[in-house]
Every structure is written in structure tokens, then in C-alpha cells.
C-alpha positions in Angstrom: 4.2 2.6 14.4 7.6 1.3 13.3 10.5 1.5 15.7 14.2 1.5 14.7 15.7 -1.7 16.2 17.8 -0.9 19.3 20.6 -3.1 18.0 21.0 -1.0 14.8 23.9 1.5 14.8 24.8 3.8 12.0 27.2 1.9 9.7 28.8 3.7 6.8 29.0 0.4 4.8 25.2 0.4 4.7 24.8 3.9 3.5 27.7 4.2 1.1 26.7 1.2 -1.0 24.6 2.4 -4.0 22.2 -0.2 -5.4 22.8 -1.2 -9.1 20.2 0.7 -11.1 17.9 -1.4 -13.2 17.7 -0.1 -16.7 13.9 -0.7 -17.0 13.1 1.4 -13.9 12.9 5.1 -13.3 15.3 6.4 -10.7 13.8 8.3 -7.8 14.4 9.7 -4.3 11.6 9.8 -1.7 10.9 12.7 0.6 9.6 11.5 4.0 10.9 14.0 6.6 10.2 12.9 10.1 7.9 10.0 9.0 9.9 7.2 7.5 8.9 4.0 9.2 5.9 5.7 10.7 2.2 5.6 9.9 2.1 8.8 7.9 5.2 7.6 5.9 3.3 4.7 4.5 3.9 5.7 0.9 7.6 5.7 1.4 7.4 2.5 3.4 5.5 0.8 0.7 7.8 1.9 -2.1 10.9 0.7 -0.2 9.2 -2.7 0.2 8.0 -3.0 -3.4 8.2 -0.9 -6.5 7.7 -2.1 -10.1 8.2 1.3 -11.6 10.9 3.1 -9.6 14.5 2.3 -8.6 14.6 4.1 -5.2 18.0 5.6 -4.6 17.4 7.1 -1.1 14.9 8.4 1.3 15.1 11.9 2.9 14.4 12.0 6.6 16.8 14.0 8.8 15.6 12.2 12.0 16.9 8.8 10.7 19.7 10.0 8.4 22.5 7.4 8.2 20.3 4.4 8.7 19.5 1.7 6.1 15.8 1.8 5.1 15.5 -2.0 5.1 16.8 -2.1 8.7 14.3 0.5 9.8 11.3 -1.2 8.3 12.1 -4.9 8.6 15.5 -5.3 10.3 17.0 -6.5 7.0 19.5 -4.3 5.1 18.6 -3.4 1.5 21.4 -0.8 1.0 19.0 2.1 0.3 20.1 4.8 2.6 18.3 7.6 4.5 19.7 11.0 3.8 19.5 14.2 5.8 18.3 16.6 3.0 17.9 17.0 -0.7 21.5 18.0 -1.2 22.8 14.9 0.6 20.4 12.7 -1.4 21.6 14.1 -4.7 25.3 13.7 -3.6 24.6 10.1 -2.6 23.0 9.4 -6.0 25.9 10.8 -8.0 23.4 12.0 -10.6 20.1 13.8 -10.8 17.3 11.1 -10.3 14.4 11.2 -12.7 11.8 11.7 -10.1 11.2 13.2 -6.6 8.4 11.3 -4.8 6.5 12.9 -2.0 6.4 9.9 0.3 4.0 11.0 3.1 0.3 10.6 3.4 -0.7 13.2 6.1 -4.4 13.2 7.1 -4.7 16.8 5.7 -3.5 15.6 2.3 -2.0 19.1 1.7 1.5 20.5 1.5 3.1 22.8 4.0 4.9 26.0 2.9 8.3 24.4 3.5 7.3 21.3 1.4 6.1 23.5 -1.4 9.5 25.2 -1.5 11.3 21.9 -1.4 9.4 20.5 -4.3 10.1 23.6 -6.3 13.8 23.1 -5.5 13.7 19.5 -6.7 12.0 20.7 -9.9 14.8 23.2 -10.4 17.3 20.3 -10.5 15.3 18.8 -13.3 13.4 16.1 -11.4 9.8 15.1 -12.2 7.4 15.2 -9.3 5.3 12.3 -8.1 2.5 13.6 -5.9 0.0 11.3 -4.1 -1.7 14.0 -2.1 -5.3 15.4 -2.5 -3.7 18.7 -3.5 -3.2 18.6 -7.3 -0.1 20.5 -8.1 -0.8 20.7 -11.9 -3.7 23.0 -11.0 -1.4 25.4 -9.1 -0.1 28.2 -11.3 3.3 28.3 -9.5 3.9 24.6 -10.1 2.6 24.8 -13.6 5.0 27.6 -14.4 7.9 25.6 -12.8 7.1 22.6 -15.0 7.5 24.8 -18.1 10.6 26.6 -16.8 12.4 23.4 -15.8 11.0 21.1 -18.5 9.7 18.6 -16.0 6.3 17.0 -15.3 4.1 16.5 -12.2 2.2 13.2 -11.8 -0.8 14.0 -9.6 -1.5 10.3 -8.8 -4.8 10.8 -7.1 -6.4 13.0 -9.8 -9.4 11.2 -11.3 -10.5 11.2 -14.9 -12.9 13.8 -16.0 -16.4 13.4 -14.5 -17.9 12.8 -17.9 -15.8 9.7 -18.2 -16.4 8.3 -14.7 -18.3 5.0 -14.7 -21.4 4.0 -12.7 -21.8 0.5 -11.2 -23.4 -1.8 -13.8 -23.4 -5.2 -12.3 -20.8 -6.6 -14.7 -18.6 -7.6 -11.8 -20.8 -10.8 -11.7 -19.2 -11.7 -15.1 -15.9 -12.1 -13.3 -15.7 -15.8 -12.8 -12.5 -16.1 -10.8 -12.5 -15.6 -7.0 -12.3 -12.0 -5.9 -10.6 -11.5 -2.5 -10.5 -8.2 -0.7 -7.9 -7.4 1.9 -9.7 -5.3 4.5 -8.7 -4.1 8.0 -9.8 -3.0 11.4 -8.2 0.4 11.0 -6.4 2.6 8.4 -2.6 2.4 7.8 -2.6 -1.1 9.2 -0.8 -3.0 6.4 -3.6 -4.0 4.0 -1.7 -3.0 0.9 1.4 -4.8 2.1 -0.5 -8.0 2.8 -2.4 -7.8 -0.5 1.0 -7.5 -2.3 2.4 -10.5 -0.4 -0.7 -12.6 -1.1 -0.5 -11.7 -4.8 3.1 -12.7 -5.1 2.7 -15.9 -3.1 -0.1 -17.1 -5.3 1.7 -16.2 -8.5 4.9 -17.9 -7.2 3.0 -21.2 -6.7 1.4 -21.1 -10.2 -1.9 -19.4 -9.5 -2.2 -16.4 -11.9 -3.2 -13.5 -9.6 -3.8 -9.8 -10.3 -3.9 -7.1 -7.7 -6.3 -4.1 -7.9 -4.9 -1.0 -6.2 -7.3 1.4 -4.5 -4.9 4.0 -3.1 -2.1 6.3 -4.2 0.8 4.2 -2.9 -0.2 1.1 -4.9 -0.5 3.2 -8.0 2.9 4.7 -7.4 4.4 1.3 -6.8 3.3 0.3 -10.4 0.1 -1.6 -9.8 -1.2 -2.1 -13.4 -4.9 -1.9 -12.5 -6.2 0.5 -9.9 -7.9 3.7 -8.9 -7.4 6.2 -6.1 -10.8 5.6 -4.6 -10.8 8.3 -2.1 -10.5 11.0 -4.7 -13.5 10.0 -6.8 -17.0 11.4 -6.2 -18.9 8.9 -4.1 -21.6 8.3 -6.8 -18.9 6.8 -9.1 -16.7 4.9 -6.6 -18.3 1.5 -6.9 -18.6 1.8 -10.6 -15.0 2.9 -11.1 -13.7 0.0 -9.0 -16.0 -2.5 -10.8 -14.9 -1.3 -14.2 -11.3 -1.7 -13.2 -11.8 -5.2 -12.0 -13.7 -6.2 -15.2 -10.9 -4.7 -17.3 -8.2 -6.7 -15.4 -10.3 -9.9 -15.7 -10.8 -9.5 -19.5 -7.2 -8.5 -20.2 -5.3 -10.8 -17.9 -7.6 -13.9 -17.5 -6.4 -14.4 -13.9 -7.2 -17.3 -11.6 -7.6 -14.8 -8.6 -8.1 -11.1 -8.2 -6.9 -9.5 -5.0 -8.4 -6.1 -4.1 -6.5 -3.7 -1.8 -8.6 -2.4 1.1 -8.8 1.2 2.4 -9.8 2.4 5.9 -12.1 0.2 7.8 -15.8 -0.5 7.5 -16.4 0.4 11.2 -14.3 3.6 11.0 -16.6 6.7 10.9 -13.9 8.8 9.2 -13.8 6.6 6.0 -16.2 5.3 3.5 -13.8 3.6 1.1 -14.3 0.1 2.5 -18.1 0.3 1.9 -17.4 1.2 -1.8 -14.8 -1.6 -2.1 -17.3 -4.2 -0.8 -20.0 -2.8 -3.1 -17.9 -2.4 -6.2 -15.9 -5.6 -6.0 -18.6 -7.9 -4.5 -15.8 -10.1 -3.1 -16.1 -13.8 -2.7 -13.8 -13.7 0.3 -12.2 -11.2 2.6 -8.8 -11.4 4.5 -9.0 -9.1 7.5 -5.8 -7.3 8.8 -5.6 -6.5 12.5 -3.0 -4.9 14.8 -3.5 -6.6 18.3 -1.3 -4.0 20.1 -3.1 -1.0 18.7 -5.5 0.2 21.3 -7.0 3.2 19.5 -7.6 4.2 15.9 -4.8 5.7 13.9 -5.0 9.6 14.2 -8.1 9.2 16.5 -7.0 8.6 20.0 -10.5 8.9 21.4 -11.7 5.9 19.3 -11.0 2.4 20.6 -9.9 -0.2 18.1 -12.6 -2.8 17.3 -12.3 -6.5 18.1 -11.8 -8.6 15.0 -15.0 -10.5 15.7 -17.1 -7.4 15.6 -15.5 -6.2 12.4 -16.1 -9.7 10.9 -19.7 -9.6 11.9 -20.1 -6.1 10.4 -18.5 -7.0 7.1 -20.5 -10.2 6.7 -23.7 -8.4 7.6 -23.0 -5.5 5.2 -21.9 -7.7 2.3 -22.7 -11.2 0.9 -19.2 -12.5 1.6 -17.1 -14.6 3.9 -14.0 -13.8 6.0 -11.5 -16.4 4.9 -8.6 -15.5 7.3 -7.0 -13.0 9.6 -3.6 -11.4 9.1 -1.6 -9.8 11.9 0.2 -6.4 11.9 3.0 -7.1 14.4 3.7 -3.5 15.5 4.9 -3.4 19.1 5.0 -7.2 19.3 7.8 -9.7 19.6 7.8 -13.1 17.8 6.4 -15.0 20.7 3.5 -12.6 21.0 2.8 -12.9 17.4 2.6 -16.7 17.7 0.3 -16.4 20.7 -2.0 -14.0 18.9 -2.2 -16.2 15.8 -3.2 -19.2 17.9 -5.7 -17.1 19.9 -7.5 -15.8 16.9 -7.6 -19.1 15.1 -9.2 -20.7 18.2 -11.6 -17.8 18.9 -12.6 -17.0 15.3 -12.3 -20.4 13.8 -10.4 -19.2 10.7 -6.8 -19.4 9.6 -4.5 -16.6 10.9 -0.9 -15.6 10.1 1.5 -12.6 9.9 2.2 -11.9 6.2 5.6 -10.3 7.0 7.1 -12.7 9.6 5.6 -16.0 8.7 6.1 -18.1 5.5 4.0 -16.9 2.6 2.8 -20.5 2.2 0.4 -19.8 5.1 -1.4 -17.2 3.0 -1.6 -19.7 0.1 -3.1 -22.3 2.3 -5.6 -19.7 3.6 -6.8 -19.0 0.1 -6.8 -22.7 -0.9 -8.9 -23.6 2.2 -11.5 -21.1 1.1 -11.3 -21.9 -2.7 -10.2 -25.5 -3.1 -10.8 -25.3 -6.8 -7.6 -23.2 -7.1 -5.5 -26.0 -5.6 -7.1 -28.4 -8.1 -5.8 -26.1 -10.9 -2.3 -27.2 -9.8 -3.2 -30.8 -10.2 -2.9 -31.5 -6.4 -5.3 -33.1 -4.0 -7.4 -30.5 -2.1 
């Protein structure tokens, strides 16, 4: 869980400054009532940290209205404000944004009665809807009629292709000759996508061409070019759809590395996505994300968090792969505690460890180079 820093006060200079809109991006506001910076607000959190498709103008969350979104997430201002309601958000924007993004990922995956009304209100203003829930709004007669009446569109991000077009696992992933690295975790909503994004950027920045494969709705909304909402696909086709997406990215982009975003946790009884990711991608290496201060599973207070060592053993038993490093989710931890945890896990597990958000990205690059020295040789350096 994210906590608003105690030193942060409401400063009008943070909320009144409107970011310069980039012409190649679609403008959007995000609805995240009562959840921004929290676990169920992970779609909004992710879009604030990275979006290649949308220029985010504000976030709606009455409980944190007046704060700067960057300060709430990372204690760094980004001048994207949090507004109290839709009217305030439209007023702040000064114009009607192109899109209204539903920025929460509740465990139910469904809209409440109030949320349905709010989305219809947004459509009445002429905004397109971006919906990452399991509830497909285009299939709802009320929303379908609202699309026609207001001349807008709904993007049901999780909706898979027709079953007749879904692909089975073929084994072609073995033709992908570059390293495939999956970023998995010991729990859901633990930062796997964020770490995958940071690893991808860090490798690209140092000259290693890297492509990320998204496996959830948030990555797809962020603008990930290759991906599939794995938890919305019939289980028979999950491994095949992921494999086909990886092969497509490899053939089109000719990358040096492919990073695969993880979902859930292999040890978590409520989710099967990690198993399909391991089967479909057949990763050469795995980076494991862990939250040392999290005592129980997200949304499952009766389930204790696993120790990283047991998760590593499970992954390496289930799949022919290796854990190349551990990354820390620093929730509820100060900087000294993060440093202590990094040293502890490196000593106990015998693998590199770091925090993708608070430590230099070069640590992630070194983690990858240590496991795949041929990548460093591509740069003409000594391994």
C-alpha cells in the first residue's frame, strides 16, 4: 500500500500547473476514487508512472484531491493533479479530454451502480471510455446506445479476439534466439509491471534493444506494443496466445532481449497466470519481485506471504529456468531498511538484488549482464 508522505501539504502551485500536452498523445483523465496510490488503483498508478499513448491531465479521487500524483506515488512532483470529481477534472483540463480511463482493478472486475452512472456521464461530455475490467461495456445495451448517442467509443481492453482466432501453443517460442526474461513475483499487485518497464528502459538506454511483452490490462493501456490480457483468455489458449505474441515481437523487432510482464504468483492459489507465462514464454531467466514488509497476500489476509527462497524453488521446479535476481517492493520500508533487505537477500539467496524504483537502473542492467554475458559483449565491453 502506498502512503501519502507526511511532509506533503496541499500546494496550489502543484495542482494549478497544467502539463504541456504532447501532440502525438491522446488526452485523458483517470477515475480512481478512493484508490489512487493503493493496490486496487494499480492501473492509475501505472499510467501516472508511464504512458506511451495517453497524456494524463488529472486523476479523480476525492480522498486525495489537491495533491500532486507524483508526490503521492514517488514523493516527486509531476504536476498532474488529483481532482475531487469529474466536474473539477474537466474544469482543471480547460477542455474535454479525449478519453476517460477507469483506473481501478478491483478483485470483482465489475462496475458498481455509481460507477456505471459516472461513465455514462463522461460519455455524455463526448469522452471515449477506456475500460480494463472483466465486464465488457460494448456488450451492454445501455453503453452501446450511449456510444451511438454521444458519438464515442469504448475500448474494452481485456476483451480477447474471437475464439476461432485464438492460438494454441506450437513450440515456436524455441525459435526466439534472444534471451527471454520474465518478471514474476511472490504476490499479485507487487510491482512486476513497473519493474519490467524499468528493466526494459534501462537496457534500451544502454544500447541493448529490448521489447516488453504486456500480459495485463494496465500494460496494454500504457501503450505496450505487444501484449495480451492473459487473465481474460480461455485457459486452453493462454500459453499459445502468449507464445504467438512473443514470436511476433521477435520477428518484427529483432530485439536483443524480450522482457515478459508477470501476473499473480505461481504459489498463489487464486491465480493461474504465472503458470501460463512460464509455459508460454519458456523464459531463459526470471527476475523475482518481493515485498519484505507484506505479511499476508494481497486481498487474502488469511494467507501468509511466501519466503522468496520457497518461491524460487517452486518456479525452478515448475519450469526449466533460472532466477537471475530479486527486486524489492519497498512499501512500508525506509531507505535503510531497503539497503538491509538487499544485502540480506543477496547473502541468503546468492543472487543480485535491488530496488527498481529507489536504486540506480544500472543495477538492473548488471543483473541481466551477469546472467547473460553475451549481451554485454554486444556493446563491445569486457564481460
